C-alpha positions as MATLAB code, in Angstrom:
seq = 'MLLAVDIGNTNVKLGLFHSGTLIKTSIAVADGHLFEQKITEFMSGVARIEAAIVSSVVPNLAGRICAIIRPRVDMATHIVSHMSNTGLTFALPFPERVGADRITAAAWGYHYFGEPVAVVDFGTATTISVVGQGGAFLGGAIIPGLRTMARSFNDHTASLPLVELSTPQAALGRDTNQAITSGIVYGTAGAVSAIIYEIEREIGYNLKIAATGGNLALVAPCLERVDAEEPDMLLKGLKMIYERMR';
ca = [
       0.120   -0.174    0.100;
       0.896    3.696   -0.520;
       0.260    6.018    2.423;
       0.097    9.626    0.801;
      -0.405   12.513    3.088;
      -0.840   16.135    1.789;
      -0.200   18.859    4.557;
      -1.879   22.276    3.911;
      -2.272   25.425    6.121;
      -5.680   24.490    7.800;
      -5.691   20.207    7.283;
      -3.708   17.251    7.095;
      -5.662   15.055    4.438;
      -4.036   11.840    4.402;
      -4.842    8.593    2.121;
      -4.180    4.795    1.466;
      -4.053    3.384   -2.051;
      -3.736   -0.269   -2.643;
      -3.222   -1.339   -6.435;
      -3.506    2.216   -7.675;
      -7.088    2.943   -5.840;
      -7.537    5.562   -2.934;
      -9.022    2.987   -0.714;
      -9.653    5.204    2.311;
      -9.319    8.756    2.998;
      -9.042   10.825    6.385;
      -8.330   14.751    7.784;
      -6.799   16.154   10.594;
      -6.780   19.876   11.902;
      -3.060   20.791   11.084;
      -1.480   21.340   14.025;
      -4.239   20.166   16.625;
      -3.634   18.478   19.682;
      -4.922   15.502   18.741;
      -3.720   15.398   14.845;
      -1.030   12.633   16.037;
      -3.194   10.386   17.093;
      -5.488   10.722   14.028;
      -2.743    9.786   11.251;
      -2.145    6.836   13.823;
      -5.455    5.492   13.960;
      -5.434    6.192   10.325;
      -2.611    3.676    9.911;
      -3.899    1.014   12.533;
      -5.169   -1.836   10.788;
      -2.817   -2.140    7.893;
      -0.585   -4.916    7.390;
       1.823   -3.266    5.372;
       2.654    0.225    3.873;
       5.153   -0.556    0.913;
       6.064    3.690    0.726;
       4.608    7.190    1.423;
       4.950   10.129   -0.131;
       4.427   13.631    1.285;
       3.142   17.520    0.232;
       3.698   20.341    2.210;
       2.960   24.225    3.122;
       4.121   23.060    6.552;
       7.626   22.488    7.280;
       7.847   22.150   10.517;
       4.889   19.342   10.377;
       5.793   17.684    7.132;
       8.993   16.478    9.773;
       7.103   15.781   12.860;
       4.817   13.413   10.266;
       7.599   12.089    8.934;
       8.261   11.178   11.939;
       5.357    9.369   13.141;
       4.821    7.045    9.872;
       8.872    6.180    9.353;
       7.848    2.905   11.963;
       5.406    1.698   10.051;
       6.709    2.028    6.663;
       8.994   -0.178    4.666;
      10.668    2.282    2.819;
      11.897    6.309    3.309;
       9.643    9.026    2.799;
       9.423   11.534   -0.101;
       9.001   14.617   -0.030;
       7.248   16.439   -3.103;
       9.328   19.092   -3.641;
      10.178   21.372   -7.687;
      13.466   18.403   -7.835;
      10.392   15.784   -7.695;
      10.234   13.473  -11.404;
       7.112   14.601  -11.861;
       7.205   15.332  -15.712;
       6.743   18.976  -15.631;
       9.768   21.341  -16.154;
      10.027   25.192  -14.630;
       9.730   27.859  -16.516;
      10.264   30.227  -13.633;
      12.666   31.960  -11.697;
      13.006   30.901   -8.473;
      11.180   27.551   -9.189;
      12.274   26.107   -5.615;
       9.749   28.729   -3.707;
       7.200   27.023   -5.794;
       4.999   25.554   -2.463;
       4.411   21.570   -2.865;
       1.324   21.381   -2.967;
       0.778   23.559   -6.522;
       3.639   21.266   -7.954;
       1.541   18.319   -6.831;
      -1.524   19.343   -8.342;
      -0.021   20.604  -11.351;
       1.152   17.560  -11.837;
      -2.189   16.295  -11.393;
      -3.608   18.259  -13.648;
      -1.823   18.498  -16.874;
      -1.273   14.183  -17.061;
      -4.900   13.841  -16.650;
      -5.687   15.913  -19.715;
      -2.225   15.780  -21.358;
      -2.590   19.580  -22.150;
      -1.393   23.404  -20.984;
      -4.078   23.494  -17.888;
      -4.907   26.030  -15.681;
      -5.340   23.760  -11.455;
      -7.491   26.346   -9.469;
      -7.239   25.317   -5.858;
      -9.573   27.018   -3.100;
      -8.292   25.938   -0.150;
      -6.681   28.508    2.310;
      -5.665   30.211   -0.634;
      -7.492   30.588   -3.415;
      -4.139   29.395   -5.425;
      -4.204   29.372  -10.143;
      -1.343   26.884  -11.317;
      -0.628   27.105  -15.247;
       1.097   24.732  -16.934;
       1.476   25.689  -20.568;
       2.884   23.652  -23.508;
       5.057   20.991  -23.598;
       4.582   20.329  -19.542;
       6.167   23.856  -18.920;
       5.192   24.951  -14.850;
       4.587   28.607  -15.681;
       3.361   30.690  -12.488;
      -0.003   31.532  -11.609;
      -1.656   33.724   -9.051;
      -2.799   33.498   -5.234;
      -5.650   35.056   -3.453;
      -7.393   35.026    0.176;
      -8.923   31.680    0.417;
     -12.680   31.913    1.018;
     -12.505   31.408    4.784;
      -9.310   33.409    5.478;
     -11.692   37.246    3.423;
     -14.425   35.732    5.922;
     -12.207   36.240    9.317;
     -11.436   38.674    7.593;
     -14.080   40.896    7.629;
     -14.416   39.918   11.217;
     -11.423   40.616   12.339;
     -10.315   43.530   10.605;
     -14.165   45.887   11.157;
     -16.346   46.726   14.113;
     -19.703   45.509   13.090;
     -19.325   42.332   10.159;
     -19.973   39.478   11.703;
     -17.995   36.396   11.081;
     -20.615   34.473    8.258;
     -20.471   30.448    8.075;
     -19.902   30.257    4.045;
     -22.456   28.124    2.109;
     -23.469   28.861   -2.161;
     -25.369   31.815   -2.506;
     -28.862   31.768   -3.578;
     -28.254   34.867   -5.791;
     -26.376   37.327   -6.200;
     -28.466   40.017   -4.545;
     -27.630   39.480   -1.477;
     -30.941   41.107    0.861;
     -29.284   41.110    4.705;
     -25.541   41.374    5.629;
     -24.434   37.573    5.593;
     -26.145   37.002    1.982;
     -24.594   40.461    1.357;
     -21.132   38.701    2.871;
     -21.775   35.488    1.270;
     -22.407   36.943   -2.295;
     -18.584   39.137   -3.055;
     -16.599   36.586   -1.577;
     -17.928   33.446   -3.523;
     -19.246   35.305   -6.625;
     -16.560   37.320   -5.700;
     -13.480   34.202   -5.806;
     -15.323   32.831   -8.925;
     -15.045   36.183  -11.095;
     -11.653   37.048   -9.673;
     -10.646   33.057  -10.763;
     -12.392   33.239  -14.203;
     -10.314   36.685  -14.886;
      -7.804   35.755  -14.312;
      -7.580   32.799  -16.193;
      -9.108   34.425  -19.339;
      -5.798   37.268  -18.903;
      -3.685   34.516  -18.809;
      -5.282   32.780  -21.905;
      -4.838   36.163  -23.424;
      -0.673   36.465  -22.498;
       0.394   32.809  -23.395;
      -2.044   32.825  -26.641;
      -3.659   29.851  -25.918;
      -6.464   28.730  -23.920;
      -6.266   26.020  -20.882;
      -8.496   23.411  -19.475;
      -8.993   23.999  -16.050;
      -9.414   21.466  -12.966;
     -10.348   22.026   -9.504;
     -10.313   21.134   -6.038;
      -9.747   22.329   -2.467;
     -11.584   22.001    0.734;
     -14.647   24.908   -0.339;
     -14.635   23.980   -3.746;
     -18.331   22.643   -3.329;
     -18.809   26.482   -1.873;
     -17.851   27.930   -5.273;
     -18.234   25.321   -7.925;
     -21.851   26.082   -9.096;
     -20.664   29.633   -9.839;
     -17.620   29.064  -11.733;
     -18.332   30.008  -15.678;
     -15.752   27.543  -16.936;
     -14.523   24.110  -15.785;
     -13.686   21.227  -17.011;
     -12.756   18.732  -14.498;
     -13.729   18.690  -10.355;
     -11.317   16.260   -7.997;
     -12.206   16.890   -4.683;
      -9.166   14.054   -4.416;
      -6.710   15.939   -6.501;
      -3.452   16.020   -4.575;
      -3.831   12.640   -3.073;
      -4.601   11.320   -6.696;
      -1.290   13.513   -7.501;
       1.323   12.442   -5.002;
       0.125    8.631   -5.813;
       1.662    9.594  -10.037;
       4.440   11.858   -8.595;
       4.476    7.782   -6.361;
       4.416    5.989   -9.433;
       6.538    8.123  -12.169;
       9.352    7.850   -9.362;
       9.615    3.656   -9.714;
];
């Protein structure tokens, strides 16, 4: 079996693959006081884990999690970076600064379509990662995530409430909560569409669009264009990278 671990700013997502199929997933709160127990419980009952692969945007957590899983994994754990065998090249000046999550998602998107792609990850931040012709990672854009925006309203204003986001029923908000929800969700969807449109204009060709992330379900109905939605994109991307390394 293969253990895939996606360490994000908010959550740690775990996946077990058997014969290439994702058979078990779990989510733990990143750096929560129970997350080590959650990871141990996730691996319990599994007779043998042959290998593990990790994508992390939180460097100190990567070391802690590798230490937790090391006794249960036969091979050394691989941590994804720009040096990993993803099938991508990097046409930008500082590839070492690109987040492992963006690399993993971009690799999945490019190999899924087999053509240029913009991968949108609706997480703590909303990221757009673009792979161009020939598998070159070109760059992208980063904007605040939906819930990050919601918390910012509450943190930095005197009267605006902390809204529990949901997919808006209409763009026209009829009260403060509806107006905030509309602004954040439709605003994010519109920003993603506008950014991808401008990127396509700059590079001179169209892109496939793939979407993932913890907030995908909120914003997906409001997106103008999307060719593939894959909630488990990073786990499946990690599996794909591992298979390329074998």
